[in-house]
C-alpha positions as a printed Julia matrix, in Angstrom:
277×3 Matrix{Float64}:
 -21.57   -6.11   -4.48
 -24.68   -5.95   -6.62
 -26.29   -2.82   -5.17
 -24.51    0.54   -5.56
 -25.93    3.8    -4.2
 -25.0     7.2    -5.66
 -26.45   10.14   -3.66
 -26.19   13.39   -5.59
 -25.57   16.48   -3.51
 -24.73   18.87   -6.36
 -25.05   17.78  -10.01
 -22.51   20.39  -11.13
 -19.64   18.67   -9.28
 -20.81   15.07   -9.62
 -19.07   13.94  -12.84
 -16.21   12.07  -11.09
 -18.71   10.52   -8.65
 -20.88    9.32  -11.53
 -17.86    8.02  -13.45
 -16.47    6.09  -10.47
 -19.84    4.69   -9.43
 -20.82    3.62  -12.93
 -17.41    2.06  -13.64
 -17.54    0.2   -10.34
 -21.09   -1.0   -11.0
 -20.31   -2.1   -14.54
 -17.31   -4.12  -13.39
 -19.47   -6.03  -10.91
 -22.69   -6.16  -12.92
 -24.48   -4.13  -10.26
 -27.73   -2.23   -9.9
 -26.8     1.45   -9.57
 -29.33    3.72   -7.88
 -29.14    7.5    -7.89
 -30.91    9.87   -5.5
 -31.02   13.61   -4.95
 -29.88   14.69   -1.51
 -30.63   18.09   -0.07
 -28.6    19.31    2.93
 -30.63   20.85    5.73
 -29.86   22.62    8.98
 -31.65   21.82   12.21
 -33.18   24.98   13.59
 -33.64   24.08   17.23
 -35.27   27.41   18.06
 -38.32   27.02   15.84
 -38.12   23.25   15.46
 -37.96   23.34   11.68
 -35.66   21.87    9.03
 -34.27   24.83    7.1
 -32.83   24.28    3.61
 -29.26   25.51    3.12
 -29.73   26.62   -0.47
 -31.13   30.09   -1.3
 -34.81   29.35   -2.01
 -35.15   32.35   -4.3
 -32.53   30.86   -6.63
 -33.3    27.13   -6.76
 -36.27   25.21   -5.46
 -36.19   21.69   -4.02
 -37.89   20.42   -7.17
 -35.35   22.15   -9.43
 -32.43   20.6    -7.57
 -33.98   17.12   -7.63
 -34.74   17.36  -11.36
 -31.22   18.59  -12.15
 -29.76   15.7   -10.16
 -31.94   13.14  -11.91
 -31.19   14.56  -15.36
 -27.44   14.53  -14.72
 -27.52   10.96  -13.41
 -29.66    9.61  -16.26
 -27.39   11.33  -18.78
 -24.3     9.77  -17.17
 -25.63    6.21  -17.16
 -26.88    6.74  -20.7
 -23.41    7.75  -21.91
 -22.04    4.62  -20.26
 -24.6     2.42  -21.97
 -26.16    1.21  -18.7
 -29.84    0.26  -19.17
 -32.69    1.04  -16.82
 -33.39   -1.68  -14.27
 -36.33   -3.91  -15.19
 -35.83   -6.72  -12.69
 -34.98   -9.08  -15.52
 -31.65  -10.38  -16.79
 -28.15   -9.94  -15.5
 -25.53   -7.23  -15.8
 -25.41   -3.59  -14.77
 -28.58   -1.51  -14.64
 -29.75    1.71  -13.04
 -32.69    3.16  -11.17
 -33.68    6.41   -9.5
 -35.04    7.05   -6.0
 -37.82    9.51   -6.71
 -38.2    11.21   -3.32
 -35.3    13.6    -2.49
 -33.44   12.67    0.67
 -33.58   15.56    3.13
 -30.46   15.76    5.26
 -27.35   13.63    5.65
 -29.09   11.31    8.1
 -31.67   10.35    5.48
 -28.9     9.54    3.02
 -27.12    7.34    5.58
 -30.37    5.55    6.37
 -30.96    4.79    2.68
 -27.35    3.62    2.35
 -27.96    0.84    4.91
 -29.63   -1.37    2.31
 -26.9    -1.01   -0.32
 -23.63   -2.9    -0.59
 -21.69    0.32   -1.1
 -22.3     4.07   -1.45
 -20.29    6.3    -3.78
 -19.41    9.85   -2.71
 -16.88   12.49   -3.72
 -13.68   13.22   -1.88
 -14.43   16.19    0.41
 -13.29   19.6    -0.72
 -12.26   22.66    1.22
 -14.31   24.68   -1.27
 -17.83   25.62   -0.25
 -19.05   24.22   -3.58
 -17.25   20.88   -3.27
 -18.4    17.52   -1.83
 -19.18   17.84    1.87
 -17.21   16.08    4.59
 -20.35   16.02    6.76
 -22.19   13.84    4.23
 -19.28   11.4     3.96
 -18.85   11.12    7.72
 -22.55   10.67    8.38
 -22.67    7.76    5.94
 -19.47    6.25    7.4
 -20.73    6.36   10.98
 -24.47    5.76   10.51
 -24.95    3.44    7.52
 -23.01    0.39    8.69
 -21.87   -0.04    5.08
 -18.69    0.89    3.18
 -18.06    3.92    0.99
 -16.29    4.31   -2.32
 -14.75    7.8    -2.33
 -14.05    9.21   -5.79
 -11.22   11.72   -6.25
 -12.16   15.04   -7.87
 -10.25   14.32  -11.1
 -11.19   10.66  -11.49
 -10.6     9.39  -15.04
  -9.76    5.76  -14.29
 -10.47    2.77  -16.49
 -10.44    0.25  -13.63
 -11.16    0.12   -9.91
  -9.63   -2.71   -7.93
  -7.06   -4.3   -10.25
  -4.19   -3.25   -7.97
  -5.32   -2.74   -4.38
  -3.45   -1.34   -1.39
  -4.74   -2.18    2.1
  -3.58    0.44    4.61
  -3.15   -2.05    7.45
  -2.76   -0.64   10.94
  -4.03   -3.66   12.95
  -7.15   -1.79   14.05
 -10.72   -3.0    14.42
 -11.88   -0.4    11.87
  -9.44   -1.59    9.23
 -10.21   -5.25    9.94
 -13.91   -4.56    9.38
 -13.11   -2.68    6.18
 -11.03   -5.58    4.86
 -13.86   -8.0     5.62
 -16.42   -5.82    3.81
 -14.09   -5.56    0.82
 -13.22   -9.27    0.54
 -15.1    -9.7    -2.74
 -13.05   -6.88   -4.27
  -9.82   -8.34   -2.91
 -10.6   -11.74   -4.44
 -11.1   -10.1    -7.85
  -7.89   -8.06   -7.69
  -4.81   -8.92   -9.74
  -2.49   -7.75   -6.94
  -3.07   -6.79   -3.3
  -0.47   -4.98   -1.18
  -0.98   -5.25    2.57
   0.86   -2.09    3.54
   2.1    -1.38    7.05
   3.76    1.95    7.87
   6.22    1.65   10.76
   4.92    3.57   13.75
   1.44    3.9    12.27
  -0.26    0.87   13.85
  -2.07   -0.07   17.03
  -1.32   -3.36   18.84
  -2.65   -6.3    16.86
  -1.93   -8.81   14.1
   0.82   -7.94   11.63
   0.44   -7.28    7.95
   2.2   -10.58    7.28
  -0.46  -12.37    9.36
  -3.25  -10.72    7.38
  -1.64  -11.41    4.0
  -1.13  -15.08    4.85
  -4.78  -15.59    5.81
  -6.08  -13.56    2.86
  -4.24  -15.94    0.57
  -6.36  -18.76    2.06
  -9.37  -16.84    0.71
  -7.86  -16.74   -2.76
  -6.48  -13.21   -2.52
  -3.17  -12.47   -4.29
  -1.83  -10.71   -1.22
   1.71   -9.72   -0.31
   2.86   -7.88    2.79
   4.93   -4.71    2.55
   6.31   -2.67    5.44
   7.69    0.81    4.87
   9.49    3.28    7.11
   8.06    6.72    7.68
  11.36    8.44    6.86
  10.17   11.7     8.35
   6.82   11.59    6.55
   3.39   11.04    8.06
   1.53    7.76    7.84
  -0.99    9.27    5.45
   1.76   10.57    3.18
   3.45    7.16    3.11
   0.21    5.38    2.27
  -0.53    7.62   -0.72
   3.1     7.57   -1.86
   3.02    3.78   -1.97
  -0.27    3.83   -3.9
   1.37    6.1    -6.47
   4.52    3.97   -6.69
   2.65    0.74   -7.51
  -0.03    2.3    -9.7
  -2.84    1.27   -7.35
  -6.4     1.94   -8.5
  -8.03    1.32   -5.12
  -7.05    2.01   -1.51
  -8.8     0.09    1.28
  -8.65    1.94    4.58
 -10.5     1.93    7.87
 -11.88    5.28    8.99
 -10.63    7.18   12.04
  -8.67    4.76   14.21
  -7.85    7.89   16.23
 -10.85    9.84   17.46
 -12.44   12.22   14.98
 -11.81   15.16   17.32
  -8.12   14.29   17.69
  -7.72   14.1    13.91
  -9.41   17.49   13.55
  -6.87   19.01   15.94
  -3.68   17.08   15.24
  -4.27   15.46   11.87
  -4.09   11.75   11.09
  -3.9     9.23    8.28
  -7.64    9.29    7.56
  -7.75   13.08    7.41
  -4.74   13.15    5.09
  -6.22   10.54    2.75
  -9.57   12.36    2.63
  -7.79   15.58    1.72
  -5.24   14.29   -0.8
  -6.09   10.87   -2.3
  -5.87   10.78   -6.09
  -7.34    7.28   -6.4
 -10.66    5.79   -5.28
 -10.77    4.88   -1.59
 -12.86    2.07   -0.09
 -13.59    3.11    3.48
 -15.62    1.86    6.43
 -15.65    2.33   10.18
């Protein structure tokens, strides 16, 4: 994973996103590209794209410059040099044109190995769920979701795969194989009652070992807790620094109404999450 994309929605809340993206990129010797993203609202009455920020307070140029300055400062603190096209190791670059709307961000993400975003917040000033979901569904690439208090020193030493036998999780595991092969320990976690019909966690662990992954299968009982709660509890118990999880095995609408493992993880995860759909 040599190409890492870091869209910046709000520089004031981006520190954990920068820290996770830069750490991830440094571990893999990746090119890390930042870009300013500006949310917009389709106005179907007048056929215009209307910015969501108050124009009298901050202009598009101001927001883009603030985002660039914050990103450059973050990679500078981490000692990551600007990309020159020469040599090996981590480097950074900046996408000069601001990306207008979540769809533009997802389109840009299609050429990167992974995109780093923040875990969505219920606060109006926090990372937006709409941006995360647009990238998940429209980029065709995985996400690395940084928790709001990220202060980790590693990503991917101890990995938990939230295995539920689904197509979405299978695709996510395939996209994350390089990370799994680098990991010191991989737990293929199955929560009883939280799977769809399909191969077992033991089946997956056995075949991952053929790919050089240090995988072991673990099955846990719900014990009156939800699948999402059990997944995060296991991550805490083993000191995991990365969770690999497919997005929305249940429909998005159903999870909005009734809840689900993906919704719980997006609301409560305290470790980075590698997610794809």
